[in-house]
C-alpha positions as CSV (number, residue, x, y, z in Angstrom):
1,M,-18.2,14.8,-13.5
2,A,-15.5,15.8,-11.6
3,D,-16.9,14.8,-8.1
4,T,-18.6,11.1,-9.3
5,Q,-15.4,9.7,-8.3
6,Y,-15.5,10.7,-4.8
7,I,-19.4,9.5,-4.6
8,L,-19.7,5.7,-3.8
9,P,-23.0,4.0,-4.2
10,N,-24.9,2.7,-1.3
11,D,-25.0,-1.0,-3.0
12,I,-21.2,-1.2,-3.0
13,G,-20.0,-4.8,-3.4
14,V,-19.2,-6.6,-0.3
15,S,-17.0,-10.0,-0.2
16,S,-15.9,-11.9,2.9
17,L,-12.6,-13.4,3.1
18,D,-12.6,-17.3,3.7
19,C,-9.7,-18.8,5.8
20,R,-11.8,-21.4,7.6
21,E,-10.3,-24.7,6.1
22,A,-6.3,-22.9,6.6
23,F,-7.5,-22.1,10.1
24,R,-8.9,-25.4,11.1
25,L,-5.4,-27.4,9.9
26,L,-3.4,-24.9,12.8
27,S,-2.4,-26.6,15.6
28,P,-3.5,-25.0,19.2
29,T,0.0,-23.6,19.6
30,E,-0.1,-21.7,16.1
31,R,-3.6,-20.8,16.7
32,L,-2.7,-18.8,19.7
33,Y,0.7,-17.4,18.1
34,A,-1.6,-16.5,15.2
35,H,-4.1,-14.8,17.6
36,H,-2.0,-12.8,19.3
37,L,-0.3,-11.6,15.9
38,S,-3.6,-10.7,14.9
39,R,-4.6,-8.5,17.8
40,A,-1.2,-6.5,17.8
41,A,-1.8,-5.9,13.6
42,W,-5.5,-4.8,14.4
43,Y,-4.3,-2.4,17.3
44,G,-1.4,-1.0,15.3
45,G,-3.9,-0.6,12.4
46,L,-5.6,2.0,14.3
47,A,-2.6,4.1,13.8
48,V,-3.3,4.5,10.0
49,L,-6.4,7.1,10.9
50,L,-3.9,9.1,12.7
51,Q,-1.9,9.2,9.1
52,T,-4.5,9.7,6.9
53,S,-6.8,12.6,7.7
54,P,-7.6,15.0,10.7
55,E,-11.0,13.8,10.7
56,A,-10.4,10.1,10.3
57,P,-10.0,8.9,14.0
58,Y,-13.3,11.0,14.8
59,I,-15.4,9.1,12.4
60,Y,-13.7,5.9,13.8
61,A,-14.5,6.8,17.5
62,L,-18.1,8.1,16.4
63,L,-18.9,4.7,14.3
64,S,-17.5,2.3,17.1
65,R,-19.7,4.5,19.9
66,L,-22.8,4.0,17.4
67,F,-22.5,0.2,17.1
68,R,-21.6,-0.2,20.4
69,A,-24.7,0.8,21.6
70,Q,-26.7,-0.7,18.9
71,D,-26.0,-3.5,16.1
72,P,-26.7,-2.6,12.6
73,D,-30.0,-4.5,12.8
74,Q,-31.0,-2.5,16.0
75,L,-30.1,0.5,14.6
76,R,-32.2,0.3,11.3
77,Q,-35.2,-0.9,13.6
78,H,-34.8,2.3,16.1
79,A,-34.6,4.6,13.2
80,L,-37.8,3.4,11.5
81,A,-39.6,3.6,14.5
82,E,-38.3,6.8,15.0
83,G,-40.4,7.7,11.8
84,L,-37.2,7.6,9.0
85,T,-38.3,5.5,5.9
86,E,-35.9,2.9,4.2
87,E,-34.6,5.6,1.9
88,E,-34.0,7.9,4.4
89,Y,-32.0,5.3,6.8
90,Q,-29.6,4.9,3.8
91,E,-29.1,8.6,3.2
92,K,-29.7,10.8,6.2
93,L,-26.6,10.1,8.4
94,E,-26.8,12.8,11.0
95,Q,-30.4,12.0,11.4
96,V,-29.7,8.4,12.2
97,I,-26.9,9.2,14.6
98,L,-28.2,11.9,16.6
99,G,-31.6,9.9,16.9
100,S,-29.3,6.5,17.8
101,E,-29.2,4.8,21.4
102,A,-25.6,6.1,21.3
103,A,-26.3,9.8,21.2
104,Q,-29.4,9.3,23.7
105,Q,-26.8,7.7,26.5
106,H,-24.1,10.2,25.8
107,P,-25.8,13.3,23.6
108,E,-22.7,15.7,24.1
109,E,-20.2,13.3,23.3
110,V,-21.6,12.2,20.2
111,R,-22.8,15.3,18.8
112,G,-19.5,16.6,19.6
113,L,-18.1,14.0,17.6
114,W,-20.2,14.6,14.8
115,Q,-19.8,18.5,14.6
116,T,-15.9,17.5,14.7
117,C,-15.9,15.4,11.7
118,G,-19.4,15.4,9.7
119,E,-19.0,17.8,7.7
120,L,-15.3,16.9,6.8
121,M,-16.4,13.4,6.0
122,F,-18.7,14.7,3.2
123,S,-16.9,17.7,1.8
124,L,-15.9,17.5,-1.6
125,E,-14.2,20.6,-1.3
126,P,-11.1,20.1,-3.8
127,R,-8.3,20.1,-1.1
128,L,-10.0,17.7,0.9
129,R,-10.8,15.2,-1.6
130,H,-7.7,13.2,-1.7
131,L,-4.2,12.7,-0.4
132,G,-1.4,15.6,-1.1
133,L,0.9,18.1,0.4
134,G,0.1,21.6,1.2
135,K,-2.6,23.4,-1.1
136,E,-2.7,19.8,-3.3
137,G,-4.6,17.7,-0.9
138,I,-5.1,16.7,2.6
139,T,-2.5,14.2,5.0
140,T,-1.7,13.8,8.3
141,Y,2.2,12.7,7.9
142,F,3.1,16.3,7.6
143,S,1.1,19.5,9.3
144,G,-0.9,21.5,6.7
145,N,1.4,24.0,6.5
146,C,4.2,21.9,5.3
147,T,4.8,22.1,1.3
148,I,7.0,19.9,-0.9
149,E,10.4,22.1,0.0
150,D,9.8,21.7,3.5
151,A,9.3,17.9,2.6
152,K,12.7,17.7,0.5
153,L,14.5,19.6,3.6
154,A,13.1,17.4,5.9
155,Q,14.6,14.3,3.3
156,D,18.3,15.6,3.4
157,F,18.0,16.3,7.3
158,L,16.9,12.9,7.9
159,D,19.9,11.5,5.2
160,S,22.4,13.5,7.2
161,Q,21.5,12.2,10.4
162,N,21.1,8.4,9.0
163,L,17.3,8.6,10.0
164,S,14.6,6.7,8.2
165,A,11.7,8.6,7.4
166,Y,9.6,5.4,7.7
167,N,8.2,5.7,11.2
168,T,8.2,9.6,11.2
169,R,6.1,12.4,10.7
170,L,6.9,16.3,10.1
171,F,5.3,19.1,11.9
172,K,6.1,22.6,11.2
173,E,6.0,26.0,13.1
174,V,6.6,29.3,12.3
175,D,7.3,31.8,15.2
176,G,6.9,35.2,15.4
177,E,9.8,36.2,12.9
178,G,8.6,34.0,10.3
179,K,11.1,31.8,10.9
180,P,10.0,28.0,10.3
181,H,10.9,25.1,13.2
182,Y,10.5,21.5,12.3
183,E,9.3,18.7,14.8
184,V,10.6,15.0,13.3
185,R,8.3,13.0,15.4
186,L,9.4,9.1,15.9
187,A,6.5,6.5,16.3
188,S,7.5,4.8,19.8
189,V,6.0,3.7,23.2
190,L,8.5,5.7,24.9
191,G,8.4,9.6,24.9
192,S,10.6,12.2,26.2
193,E,10.8,10.5,29.8
194,P,14.8,9.5,30.4
195,S,15.2,5.7,29.4
196,L,17.9,3.4,29.5
197,D,20.6,4.1,26.8
198,S,19.2,2.9,23.6
199,E,20.5,3.7,20.2
200,M,17.8,6.1,19.6
201,T,18.5,8.3,23.0
202,S,21.3,10.3,21.2
203,K,19.1,11.3,18.3
204,L,16.5,12.9,20.3
205,K,18.1,16.2,20.3
206,S,17.7,19.8,18.5
207,Y,19.6,20.2,15.3
208,E,20.4,23.2,13.1
209,F,20.5,22.4,9.1
210,R,20.7,24.6,6.5
211,G,20.2,27.1,8.9
212,S,16.4,25.8,10.1
213,P,16.2,24.4,13.4
214,F,14.9,20.8,13.8
215,Q,13.8,18.8,16.7
216,V,13.9,15.2,16.8
217,T,11.4,13.8,19.4
218,R,9.5,10.4,19.7
219,G,6.3,9.1,21.2
220,D,4.3,9.2,18.2
221,Y,1.0,6.5,18.4
222,A,2.5,5.6,22.0
223,P,-0.6,4.3,23.7
224,I,-1.5,2.4,20.8
225,L,1.8,1.0,20.1
226,Q,1.9,0.1,23.9
227,K,-1.1,-2.4,22.8
228,V,0.7,-3.6,20.0
229,V,3.9,-4.4,22.3
230,E,1.6,-6.1,24.6
231,Q,0.5,-8.4,22.1
232,L,3.8,-9.2,20.6
233,E,5.1,-10.2,24.2
234,K,2.0,-12.6,24.1
235,A,2.9,-14.1,20.9
236,K,6.4,-14.5,21.6
237,V,5.3,-17.6,24.2
238,Y,3.9,-19.3,21.4
239,A,6.9,-18.7,18.6
240,A,7.9,-21.9,16.7
241,N,11.4,-21.5,16.4
242,S,14.2,-18.9,17.3
243,H,13.9,-16.8,14.3
244,Q,10.3,-16.0,15.2
245,G,11.2,-15.2,19.0
246,Q,14.1,-12.8,18.0
247,M,12.4,-11.3,15.2
248,L,9.4,-10.6,17.8
249,A,12.0,-9.3,20.5
250,Q,13.2,-6.7,17.7
251,Y,10.2,-5.8,16.6
252,I,9.1,-5.0,20.2
253,E,12.4,-2.8,20.5
254,S,11.2,-0.8,17.5
255,F,8.2,-0.1,18.4
256,T,9.4,0.8,22.0
257,Q,12.1,3.0,21.0
258,G,11.1,4.3,17.8
259,S,14.0,2.7,16.2
260,I,13.9,1.4,12.7
261,E,17.2,0.0,13.0
262,A,15.8,-2.7,15.3
263,H,12.8,-3.3,12.9
264,K,15.6,-4.2,10.1
265,R,17.0,-6.6,12.5
266,G,13.8,-8.0,13.1
267,S,13.5,-8.1,9.2
268,R,16.7,-10.1,9.2
269,F,15.2,-12.6,11.7
270,W,11.9,-13.1,9.4
271,I,13.8,-13.4,6.1
272,Q,15.8,-16.6,7.8
273,D,12.3,-18.0,9.0
274,K,11.9,-20.3,6.0
275,G,8.7,-21.6,5.4
276,P,6.9,-21.2,8.6
277,I,3.0,-22.1,8.9
278,V,1.6,-18.9,10.4
279,E,3.2,-16.1,8.5
280,S,3.2,-12.3,9.4
281,Y,4.9,-8.9,8.9
282,I,4.1,-5.8,11.3
283,G,5.3,-2.3,11.1
284,F,5.7,0.9,9.0
285,I,5.9,-0.6,5.9
286,E,4.8,0.9,2.7
287,S,5.0,4.5,1.5
288,Y,2.1,4.8,-1.2
289,R,0.3,7.2,0.8
290,D,2.9,9.6,1.9
291,P,2.5,12.3,-0.7
292,F,6.2,12.6,-0.8
293,G,6.8,8.7,-0.7
294,S,9.1,8.1,2.0
295,R,7.1,7.4,5.3
296,G,5.1,4.3,6.0
297,E,1.8,3.4,6.8
298,F,1.6,1.0,9.4
299,E,0.7,-2.4,8.6
300,G,0.2,-5.8,9.8
301,F,-0.7,-9.4,8.6
302,V,-1.2,-12.9,9.5
303,A,-1.8,-15.5,7.4
304,V,-1.4,-19.5,6.6
305,V,0.4,-21.3,3.8
306,N,-1.7,-22.8,1.4
307,K,0.9,-25.6,0.1
308,A,-0.5,-26.7,-3.3
309,M,-0.1,-23.3,-4.9
310,S,3.1,-22.7,-2.5
311,A,4.6,-26.0,-4.6
312,K,4.3,-23.6,-7.7
313,F,5.7,-20.9,-6.7
314,E,8.5,-23.0,-5.2
315,R,9.3,-24.2,-8.5
316,L,9.4,-20.8,-9.8
317,V,11.8,-20.1,-7.0
318,A,14.2,-22.5,-8.2
319,S,14.3,-21.3,-12.0
320,A,15.1,-17.7,-10.7
321,E,18.4,-17.5,-11.2
322,Q,17.9,-18.6,-15.0
323,L,15.1,-16.8,-15.7
324,L,17.1,-13.5,-14.2
325,K,19.3,-14.1,-17.0
326,E,16.5,-13.5,-19.6
327,L,15.9,-9.8,-18.5
328,P,16.8,-7.0,-20.8
329,W,19.8,-5.6,-18.9
330,P,23.6,-6.4,-18.4
331,P,24.5,-8.7,-15.7
332,A,26.4,-6.0,-14.1
333,F,22.9,-4.2,-13.2
334,E,21.5,-7.5,-11.4
335,K,22.5,-8.4,-7.9
336,D,25.7,-10.1,-7.3
337,K,24.1,-13.3,-5.6
338,F,20.4,-14.1,-6.0
339,L,19.5,-14.6,-2.3
340,T,17.0,-17.4,-2.8
341,P,13.7,-16.3,-0.9
342,D,10.6,-17.6,0.4
343,F,8.0,-17.7,-1.8
344,T,4.4,-18.8,-0.4
345,S,0.9,-18.7,-1.3
346,L,-0.8,-17.5,1.9
347,D,-4.6,-17.7,3.0
348,V,-5.0,-14.2,4.5
349,L,-6.5,-14.7,8.1
350,T,-5.8,-10.5,9.2
351,F,-4.5,-8.0,7.1
352,A,-4.6,-4.4,9.3
353,G,-3.9,-1.2,7.0
354,S,-5.9,0.8,4.4
355,G,-6.0,-1.9,1.9
356,I,-4.9,-5.2,1.1
357,P,-2.9,-6.1,-1.7
358,A,-3.0,-9.5,-3.8
359,G,1.0,-10.3,-3.5
360,I,3.7,-8.6,-1.4
361,N,7.6,-8.3,-1.8
362,I,9.4,-7.2,1.3
363,P,11.3,-5.8,3.3
364,N,11.3,-2.8,1.7
365,Y,14.7,-1.6,3.0
366,D,17.0,-1.7,0.2
367,D,20.2,-2.6,2.2
368,L,18.8,-6.0,3.4
369,R,17.0,-6.8,0.2
370,Q,20.7,-6.3,-1.7
371,T,22.6,-8.2,0.9
372,E,20.2,-10.3,2.7
373,G,17.3,-11.2,0.6
374,F,13.5,-10.7,0.8
375,K,10.3,-13.0,0.7
376,N,7.8,-13.2,-1.7
377,V,3.8,-13.9,-0.8
378,S,0.9,-14.4,-3.1
379,L,-2.6,-14.0,-1.1
380,G,-4.5,-16.3,-2.7
381,N,-8.1,-15.9,-0.7
382,V,-7.5,-12.1,-1.3
383,L,-7.2,-12.9,-5.0
384,A,-10.2,-15.3,-4.9
385,V,-12.5,-12.2,-3.8
386,A,-11.2,-9.1,-4.9
387,Y,-10.3,-9.9,-8.5
388,A,-13.9,-12.0,-9.5
389,T,-15.5,-10.5,-12.6
390,Q,-19.2,-10.8,-13.6
391,R,-19.5,-10.6,-17.5
392,E,-22.3,-7.8,-17.3
393,K,-19.8,-6.1,-15.2
394,L,-16.9,-6.1,-17.3
395,T,-16.0,-2.9,-19.3
396,F,-14.1,-2.0,-22.3
397,L,-13.4,-5.2,-23.9
398,E,-14.9,-6.8,-27.3
399,E,-17.6,-9.3,-26.7
400,D,-15.7,-11.9,-28.2
401,D,-12.7,-11.4,-25.5
402,K,-14.9,-11.4,-22.5
403,D,-15.5,-15.2,-22.2
404,L,-11.7,-15.9,-22.8
405,Y,-10.8,-12.9,-20.0
406,I,-13.3,-14.2,-17.5
407,L,-11.9,-18.0,-17.9
408,W,-8.1,-17.1,-17.7
409,K,-8.0,-13.8,-15.8
410,G,-7.5,-15.8,-12.5
411,P,-4.8,-18.0,-13.5
412,S,-2.8,-15.5,-15.6
413,F,-2.9,-13.0,-12.7
414,D,-1.3,-15.6,-10.2
415,V,1.3,-16.0,-12.9
416,Q,1.6,-12.2,-12.9
417,V,1.6,-11.8,-9.2
418,G,4.5,-14.6,-9.2
419,L,6.8,-12.7,-11.7
420,H,5.7,-9.5,-10.3
421,E,6.7,-10.2,-7.0
422,L,9.5,-12.5,-7.2
423,L,11.6,-11.4,-10.5
424,G,10.1,-7.9,-10.6
425,H,10.7,-6.6,-6.8
426,G,13.3,-9.0,-6.5
427,S,15.7,-8.0,-9.6
428,G,18.2,-5.3,-10.2
429,K,21.0,-3.9,-8.2
430,L,21.6,-0.6,-7.0
431,F,24.9,1.0,-7.5
432,V,26.2,2.3,-4.1
433,Q,29.3,4.2,-2.3
434,D,29.8,3.1,1.0
435,E,30.8,5.6,3.7
436,K,34.4,4.5,3.7
437,G,34.3,5.6,-0.5
438,A,34.3,1.7,-1.7
439,F,32.0,1.0,-4.9
440,N,29.8,-2.1,-5.3
441,F,30.6,-2.1,-8.6
442,D,33.5,-1.7,-10.7
443,Q,33.6,1.9,-12.2
444,E,36.2,1.1,-15.2
445,T,34.4,-2.0,-16.6
446,V,30.6,-1.1,-16.2
447,I,29.1,0.3,-19.0
448,N,25.6,2.1,-19.4
449,P,23.8,0.1,-21.8
450,E,22.1,3.4,-22.4
451,T,25.0,6.0,-23.3
452,G,27.7,3.3,-24.1
453,E,29.8,5.7,-21.4
454,Q,30.9,4.6,-17.8
455,I,28.6,4.8,-15.0
456,Q,28.2,8.6,-14.2
457,S,25.9,8.6,-11.1
458,W,25.3,6.4,-8.1
459,Y,24.1,6.1,-4.2
460,R,25.7,7.4,-1.6
461,S,25.8,6.4,1.9
462,G,22.7,7.0,3.6
463,E,21.0,7.3,0.4
464,T,18.0,5.1,-0.7
465,W,15.9,4.4,-3.6
466,D,12.6,6.1,-1.8
467,S,14.6,8.9,-0.4
468,K,16.1,10.1,-3.6
469,F,13.2,8.9,-6.0
470,S,10.7,10.2,-3.6
471,T,7.2,11.2,-5.0
472,I,7.9,8.7,-8.2
473,A,9.6,6.1,-6.3
474,S,6.7,4.0,-5.5
475,S,4.8,3.8,-8.9
476,Y,8.0,3.5,-10.7
477,E,9.1,0.7,-9.0
478,E,5.6,-1.2,-9.3
479,C,5.8,-0.1,-13.1
480,R,9.2,-2.0,-13.3
481,A,7.6,-5.0,-11.4
482,E,4.8,-5.2,-13.6
483,S,7.0,-5.1,-16.5
484,V,8.9,-7.8,-15.6
485,G,5.8,-9.9,-15.1
486,L,4.7,-9.2,-18.9
487,Y,7.9,-9.7,-20.3
488,L,8.8,-13.1,-18.5
489,C,5.4,-14.5,-19.0
490,L,6.3,-14.8,-22.3
491,H,9.0,-17.8,-21.7
492,P,7.7,-21.0,-21.7
493,E,9.4,-22.3,-18.6
494,V,7.3,-19.9,-16.5
495,L,3.9,-21.3,-18.0
496,E,4.8,-25.0,-17.5
497,I,5.8,-24.2,-14.0
498,F,2.2,-23.0,-13.6
499,G,0.6,-26.2,-15.8
500,F,0.0,-24.1,-18.9
501,E,1.2,-25.6,-22.4
502,G,0.0,-25.0,-25.7
503,A,-3.3,-23.2,-26.5
504,D,-3.9,-23.0,-22.8
505,A,-0.6,-21.1,-22.3
506,E,-1.0,-18.8,-25.3
507,D,-4.8,-17.6,-23.8
508,V,-2.6,-17.2,-20.4
509,I,-0.3,-14.6,-22.2
510,Y,-2.9,-13.2,-24.3
511,V,-5.1,-12.4,-20.9
512,N,-2.5,-11.1,-18.8
513,W,-1.1,-8.8,-21.6
514,L,-5.1,-7.7,-22.2
515,N,-5.6,-7.3,-18.6
516,M,-2.8,-4.7,-18.2
517,V,-3.9,-2.6,-21.3
518,R,-7.3,-2.7,-19.3
519,A,-5.9,-1.7,-16.5
520,G,-4.3,1.1,-17.8
521,L,-7.4,2.6,-19.2
522,L,-9.2,1.9,-16.1
523,A,-5.9,3.8,-14.3
524,L,-7.5,7.2,-15.4
525,E,-10.0,7.0,-12.4
526,F,-7.0,7.7,-10.2
527,Y,-5.8,10.7,-12.2
528,T,-6.7,14.2,-10.7
529,P,-6.5,16.7,-13.7
530,E,-6.9,20.0,-11.5
531,A,-3.6,18.8,-9.6
532,S,-2.3,17.1,-12.6
533,N,-1.1,13.9,-10.4
534,W,-1.9,10.1,-10.0
535,R,-3.5,9.3,-6.5
536,Q,-2.4,5.5,-6.8
537,A,1.1,4.0,-7.7
538,H,0.2,0.7,-9.3
539,M,-2.8,2.4,-11.2
540,Q,-0.2,5.0,-12.8
541,A,2.4,2.3,-13.4
542,R,-0.6,0.4,-15.1
543,F,-1.0,3.5,-17.4
544,V,2.7,4.4,-18.0
545,I,2.8,0.3,-19.5
546,L,-0.6,1.4,-21.5
547,R,1.6,4.4,-23.1
548,V,4.7,2.2,-23.8
549,L,2.4,-0.1,-25.9
550,L,0.2,2.1,-27.5
551,E,3.6,3.9,-28.5
552,A,4.9,0.5,-30.0
553,G,2.5,1.2,-32.9
554,E,1.6,-1.2,-35.6
555,G,-1.5,-1.7,-34.2
556,L,-0.5,-3.8,-31.4
557,V,-3.0,-2.0,-28.8
558,T,-5.9,0.7,-29.9
559,I,-8.6,2.3,-27.8
560,T,-11.6,3.4,-29.9
561,P,-14.4,5.5,-28.3
562,T,-17.5,4.1,-29.2
563,T,-21.5,4.7,-27.8
564,G,-22.9,2.1,-25.5
565,S,-26.2,0.5,-25.7
566,D,-27.3,3.3,-23.3
567,G,-26.5,6.1,-25.5
568,R,-23.8,7.2,-23.3
569,P,-19.8,7.2,-24.3
570,D,-18.0,4.3,-23.9
571,A,-14.6,3.0,-25.6
572,R,-13.2,-0.4,-26.8
573,V,-9.6,-1.9,-25.9
574,R,-8.4,-4.4,-28.6
575,L,-5.0,-5.9,-27.9
576,D,-3.5,-8.0,-31.3
577,R,-2.6,-11.1,-29.9
578,S,-0.6,-12.2,-33.3
579,K,2.0,-9.1,-32.4
580,I,2.4,-9.3,-28.7
581,R,5.6,-11.1,-29.3
582,S,6.9,-9.0,-32.3
583,V,6.0,-5.4,-31.6
584,G,5.0,-5.8,-27.8
585,K,8.0,-7.9,-26.5
586,P,10.8,-5.5,-28.1
587,A,9.0,-2.4,-27.1
588,L,8.7,-3.6,-23.3
589,E,12.2,-4.7,-23.5
590,R,13.5,-0.9,-24.4
591,F,11.4,0.4,-21.7
592,L,12.7,-2.2,-19.2
593,R,16.0,-1.8,-19.6
594,R,15.8,2.1,-19.3
595,L,14.0,2.0,-15.8
596,Q,16.3,-0.5,-14.5
597,V,19.7,1.4,-15.7
598,L,18.5,4.9,-14.3
599,K,17.4,3.0,-11.0
600,S,20.7,1.4,-10.9
601,T,22.1,4.4,-11.3
602,G,20.3,6.8,-9.2
603,D,19.7,9.1,-12.2
604,V,17.0,11.0,-10.7
605,A,16.8,13.6,-13.2
606,G,16.7,11.0,-16.2
607,G,14.0,8.6,-14.3
608,R,11.9,11.3,-13.6
609,A,12.0,12.9,-17.6
610,L,11.2,8.9,-18.5
611,Y,8.6,8.2,-16.1
612,E,6.5,11.5,-16.0
613,G,7.0,11.7,-19.6
614,Y,4.8,8.5,-19.9
615,A,2.5,9.3,-17.0
616,A,1.5,12.4,-18.5
617,V,-2.5,12.7,-19.3
618,T,-3.4,14.9,-22.0
619,D,-6.4,15.2,-24.4
620,A,-3.9,14.9,-27.2
621,P,-5.3,12.8,-30.2
622,P,-5.6,9.8,-31.5
623,E,-6.1,8.9,-27.7
624,C,-7.5,11.9,-26.1
625,F,-6.8,10.7,-22.5
626,L,-8.7,13.4,-20.6
627,T,-12.0,13.0,-22.5
628,L,-11.3,9.0,-22.0
629,R,-11.4,9.5,-18.3
630,D,-14.6,11.0,-18.0
631,T,-15.7,7.8,-19.9
632,V,-14.0,5.8,-17.3
633,L,-15.6,7.5,-14.3
634,L,-18.9,6.9,-16.1
635,R,-18.4,3.3,-16.4
636,K,-16.5,2.3,-13.2
637,E,-17.4,0.0,-11.0
638,S,-16.8,0.8,-7.3
639,R,-14.4,-1.4,-5.3
640,K,-15.4,-4.2,-3.1
641,L,-15.2,-4.0,0.6
642,I,-13.7,-7.0,2.1
643,V,-15.0,-8.5,5.5
644,Q,-12.4,-10.0,7.9
645,P,-12.9,-12.6,10.5
646,N,-12.1,-12.0,14.0
647,T,-10.2,-14.6,16.5
648,R,-11.2,-14.9,19.9
649,L,-9.5,-16.4,22.9
650,E,-11.7,-18.4,25.1
651,D,-10.0,-19.9,28.1
652,S,-6.7,-21.5,26.2
653,D,-8.6,-22.2,22.6
654,V,-8.9,-19.5,20.0
655,Q,-11.9,-19.5,17.8
656,L,-12.5,-17.9,14.4
657,L,-15.5,-15.7,14.3
658,E,-16.4,-15.2,10.8
659,Y,-19.4,-12.7,8.9
660,E,-21.6,-12.5,6.5
661,A,-20.8,-10.5,3.2
662,S,-22.6,-7.6,3.7
663,A,-22.4,-4.1,5.3
664,A,-23.9,-5.1,8.1
665,G,-21.1,-7.8,8.7
666,L,-18.6,-5.5,7.8
667,I,-19.6,-3.5,10.8
668,R,-20.3,-6.4,13.2
669,S,-16.5,-7.6,12.2
670,F,-15.0,-4.0,13.3
671,S,-17.5,-3.9,16.5
672,E,-16.5,-7.4,18.0
673,R,-12.5,-6.6,17.0
674,F,-12.3,-4.9,20.1
675,P,-14.7,-6.0,22.5
676,E,-13.2,-5.3,25.9
677,D,-11.4,-1.6,25.0
678,G,-13.5,-0.4,22.5
679,P,-14.6,3.0,24.6
680,E,-10.7,3.4,25.5
681,L,-9.4,3.0,22.1
682,E,-12.0,6.0,21.1
683,E,-10.7,7.6,24.0
684,I,-7.1,7.1,22.7
685,L,-7.8,8.2,19.1
686,T,-10.0,11.1,19.7
687,Q,-7.3,12.5,22.3
688,L,-4.3,11.8,20.1
689,A,-6.2,13.6,17.3
690,T,-7.0,16.3,19.3
691,A,-3.6,17.1,20.5
692,D,-2.3,17.8,17.4
693,A,-5.3,19.1,15.5
694,R,-4.0,22.9,15.3
695,F,-1.3,21.9,12.5
696,W,-4.3,21.4,10.2
697,K,-6.2,24.6,11.0
698,G,-6.8,26.5,7.7
699,P,-3.9,28.7,5.9
700,S,-5.1,31.9,8.0
701,E,-4.8,29.9,11.2
702,A,-1.6,27.7,10.4
703,P,0.4,27.0,13.6
704,S,2.6,29.4,14.9
705,G,4.8,29.9,18.1
706,Q,7.7,28.4,19.3
707,A,8.4,24.5,18.3
């Protein structure tokens, strides 16, 4: 049972992202702007391979080489002609690869790639099954010998130098006397070569911190970021206004020099670029996949505005200041001024990274969010394919809930995403003491509503939400935003904005809450009992909310183990819709207030105790969550793969290339993404991976020697 969650079926669902109509409406200049931004995003997205696991870059290079020589249909015909059956073609990857045209053309290289990654690709050794630090899992944000203590020490060092962790990796080497030496490596085009003086040059040196040597270097992912910069330079020519031009100039500076401060400046211009037709963002953004919660995965997206849905979101923004007053914390815990953000519904043209979200609230820089503002986007064409549900595949619901759920899940999710992004992530104040000792709150008059006392803790200069709350920061914040969505969807004005009144409005509320409690149960798939940890921030957040609503009692939520029609274990989730307002709302109100107060005051100990308490998964009755987890794994539906289009420049005209919703279509989309420089990119990725391979040797071969 423990291994089933790591095994995917061959018939996994595949959906295609549709943005044909949105692309058709773009002008020639807008298409060129979108094309070059998309190219930048796709190139940069390759860095994610180097941020995941030691074998990931080799897997990519192997598959890229395989399908450059033969497309999926040709490879299949070739394998069948070589004597494989249809079933063997699906299951015997080594035989398919070593018998392929690519292997016949370059036998040593293809065999070498397979030997490097083949075993690791399929290994179910506990440490290699999921992301984690040291013995807890695998990550290439840190060398394999780094522990949570090393991560904490490095974070304190970065804070002391006012350096962000977002674009860094940490490498530890131990000298002959057993002393650790740390390298903090920044992502940049430039390396150690002399360059014109920049804000980063003075940071690139050796330090002694708490008795340990630290060396700050740069040049991580340099050849990849060089290609990103080249495309951003081309995009700049087609910028619609000065905000976009200055934004791109700062991104170029950031990726060239390794400067997060330059990326922040670019993000300021991005925030000021209100309502663009072509929306985009690019950089080291989300920290979900860093086991410590501070380093950003490279991400880039390009999307086109959906005007009809955006009009609803604009109405929500117009009501935001009033709706913020409905949140269950005192005014002193809310931002001094609500900085009216952009909120648009977008159809995604390109999303490069490890996954595609349903909505985004960025930038993630606390100082910008508190003083400059942010933007919200809902990704409409992603919602349309990623969250579509077939009745026969709906698990854990009562039969009489299923039709209602299917009817209202999409509309209720639009409401939840809107509230989650705008008023969830967009709300709340952090209490800060700046470098001059000044506070952004009145120490005499502001009272902690949980204790009745004056504020005892806050953020000091250089500290951020991510750096203080580290491993729980992402999930805690997602939980706060999800809770705000549930809480405010009960407000009639919100539902009217989205066009729901009367019985329809009540159904939207019910399905939104029902979806959340079901999601909390489904989340157990992402909990690892062996390591007692959660592998996905949003899933952990939804489980915590389920626990809060179960704790509310009075029959609001019940989970009942059953036996399915197939004779195997099953379960049913019930939500008493008559008690959502009378029992659910007060419970959520108390929980939300505690979440916000602990966040505002930077109370890490209190925040951890609260959040980790609710996130604990045990087999204690009545729910017996560990046993339920086995049922969830037994009944799980694999997440869909999403095929994205490409853009191609022909003379001065940009074409949209679309692909069928199949495994072959997905492969073709990747093969045609880099038509000219596929071999070069394979070489770049394998060279970068090989240069650092020593950092992920087995424990007995941990890196040693002088840093």
